C-alpha positions as CSV (number, residue, x, y, z in Angstrom):
1,M,47.5,63.7,122.8
2,K,49.1,60.3,123.7
3,P,51.9,60.2,126.1
4,H,54.6,59.0,123.7
5,R,53.9,61.8,121.2
6,R,54.0,64.3,124.1
7,K,57.3,63.0,125.3
8,K,58.7,63.2,121.6
9,L,57.3,66.7,121.2
10,T,58.9,67.8,124.6
11,I,62.3,66.4,123.5
12,I,62.0,68.3,120.3
13,A,61.1,71.4,121.9
14,F,64.2,71.3,124.5
15,I,66.6,70.5,121.6
16,A,65.3,73.4,119.4
17,T,65.5,75.7,122.4
18,G,68.9,74.6,123.0
19,L,70.0,75.0,119.4
20,S,68.5,78.4,119.3
21,V,70.3,79.6,122.4
22,A,73.7,78.1,121.3
23,I,73.2,79.8,117.8
24,G,72.4,83.1,119.3
25,L,75.2,83.1,121.7
26,S,77.6,82.1,119.1
27,L,76.4,84.9,116.7
28,Y,76.7,87.5,119.5
29,A,80.2,86.5,120.3
30,L,81.1,86.7,116.5
31,S,79.5,90.1,116.1
32,N,81.9,91.7,118.6
33,S,85.1,90.3,117.0
34,I,84.2,90.7,113.2
35,D,85.7,93.9,111.5
36,L,84.3,94.7,108.2
37,F,86.7,96.1,105.5
38,F,85.9,99.5,103.9
39,T,87.8,101.7,101.4
40,P,88.3,105.3,101.9
41,T,85.7,106.1,99.2
42,Q,83.1,103.9,101.1
43,V,83.9,105.9,104.3
44,A,83.6,109.1,102.6
45,A,80.1,108.0,101.2
46,G,79.0,107.6,104.9
47,E,78.7,103.9,104.9
48,V,80.4,103.8,108.3
49,M,79.0,104.9,111.6
50,N,81.0,106.6,114.3
51,G,82.3,104.1,116.7
52,Q,81.8,101.0,114.5
53,R,85.1,98.8,114.5
54,I,86.2,98.4,110.9
55,R,89.2,97.8,108.8
56,V,90.2,100.5,106.2
57,G,92.6,99.7,103.3
58,G,94.2,101.7,100.7
59,M,97.6,103.0,99.8
60,V,99.6,105.5,102.1
61,K,99.5,108.9,100.1
62,E,102.9,110.1,99.2
63,G,104.1,113.0,101.5
64,S,101.3,112.5,104.0
65,V,103.1,110.8,106.8
66,V,103.5,113.1,109.9
67,R,105.3,111.6,112.9
68,S,105.4,113.1,116.4
69,Q,108.8,114.1,117.7
70,D,108.1,113.2,121.3
71,S,105.8,110.2,121.0
72,L,104.8,107.2,118.9
73,H,101.9,109.2,117.4
74,V,101.7,109.0,113.7
75,E,99.1,110.5,111.1
76,F,99.0,109.7,107.5
77,M,96.3,109.6,104.6
78,A,95.1,106.4,103.2
79,T,93.9,106.6,99.6
80,D,92.2,104.7,96.9
81,Y,93.0,107.1,94.5
82,S,89.5,108.4,94.5
83,H,89.1,109.7,98.1
84,D,91.6,110.2,100.9
85,L,91.2,109.2,104.7
86,L,93.1,110.7,107.6
87,I,94.4,107.9,109.9
88,R,95.7,108.4,113.4
89,Y,97.8,105.8,115.2
90,D,99.7,105.5,118.5
91,G,102.1,102.8,118.3
92,I,105.1,101.2,116.4
93,L,104.4,101.0,112.6
94,P,105.4,97.8,110.9
95,D,108.7,97.5,109.0
96,L,107.0,97.5,105.5
97,F,105.1,100.6,106.2
98,R,106.0,103.5,103.8
99,E,104.6,106.1,101.6
100,G,103.2,104.5,98.3
101,Q,102.6,101.2,99.9
102,G,99.4,99.2,100.7
103,V,98.1,99.5,104.3
104,V,95.2,98.1,106.3
105,A,94.3,99.7,109.4
106,E,92.0,98.3,112.2
107,G,90.0,100.8,114.5
108,M,87.0,103.1,114.4
109,M,85.8,106.4,113.1
110,A,85.9,109.3,115.4
111,N,85.2,113.1,114.5
112,G,86.1,112.8,110.9
113,S,89.2,110.8,111.1
114,F,90.1,107.2,111.7
115,E,91.6,106.2,115.0
116,A,93.7,103.2,114.3
117,S,94.2,100.5,117.0
118,R,96.4,98.4,114.7
119,V,98.3,99.0,111.4
120,L,99.0,96.2,109.0
121,A,101.6,96.9,106.0
122,K,101.0,94.9,102.8
123,H,103.7,93.2,101.1
124,D,104.9,94.2,97.6
125,E,101.9,93.9,95.3
126,N,104.1,93.3,92.3
127,Y,104.8,89.8,93.2
128,M,103.2,86.9,91.3
129,S,103.6,83.3,91.5
130,V,104.8,81.5,88.3
131,E,101.5,79.8,87.7
132,V,99.6,83.2,88.1
133,K,102.0,85.0,85.7
134,A,101.6,82.2,83.2
135,A,97.9,82.3,83.2
136,L,97.7,86.0,82.9
137,D,100.2,86.1,80.1
138,A,98.1,83.3,78.3
139,A,94.9,85.4,78.8
140,E,96.6,88.5,77.4
141,R,97.6,86.7,74.2
142,D,94.1,85.2,73.7
143,R,92.6,88.8,74.1
144,A,95.4,90.1,71.4
145,L,94.5,87.3,68.9
146,P,90.9,88.3,68.1
147,A,91.9,91.9,67.9
148,A,94.7,91.1,65.4
149,E,92.1,89.0,63.3
150,T,89.6,91.7,63.3
151,E,92.2,94.1,62.1
152,G,93.3,91.7,59.3
153,A,89.7,91.2,58.2
154,A,89.1,95.1,57.9
155,D,92.2,95.4,55.8
156,G,90.9,93.0,53.3
157,S,93.7,90.4,53.8
């Protein structure tokens, strides 16, 4: 092999090794900070391992909130209306937290319940911007028109 080719090959090998190490370290750092999102149904199906950091989202089930009298410990059920999941949390809940509202809890599964390290309350899910509302209304009207035309053709008019 000629000396200039060997020099180029050595440089390329060092660059490839450096990039590989940098990418590997970045992926390792990200793997410790990424929390995947699951629903109570997915948790009930066994898609989550004990000790795995995740986020669980759903609605706070009516009548399920139990607050400790002498500490900040709270237990409640999160539901996706298919399955329920017991969530335990020690801390101050957000102001928007209440039964029947959306919630996202960060933490890990432990002994059949979810031990939350952070609880986030979702805002009112009925809010829609004017543009989105107009687009949904237009789509609803478009869906209703073909149905009306089909009914008219069936009546013979």
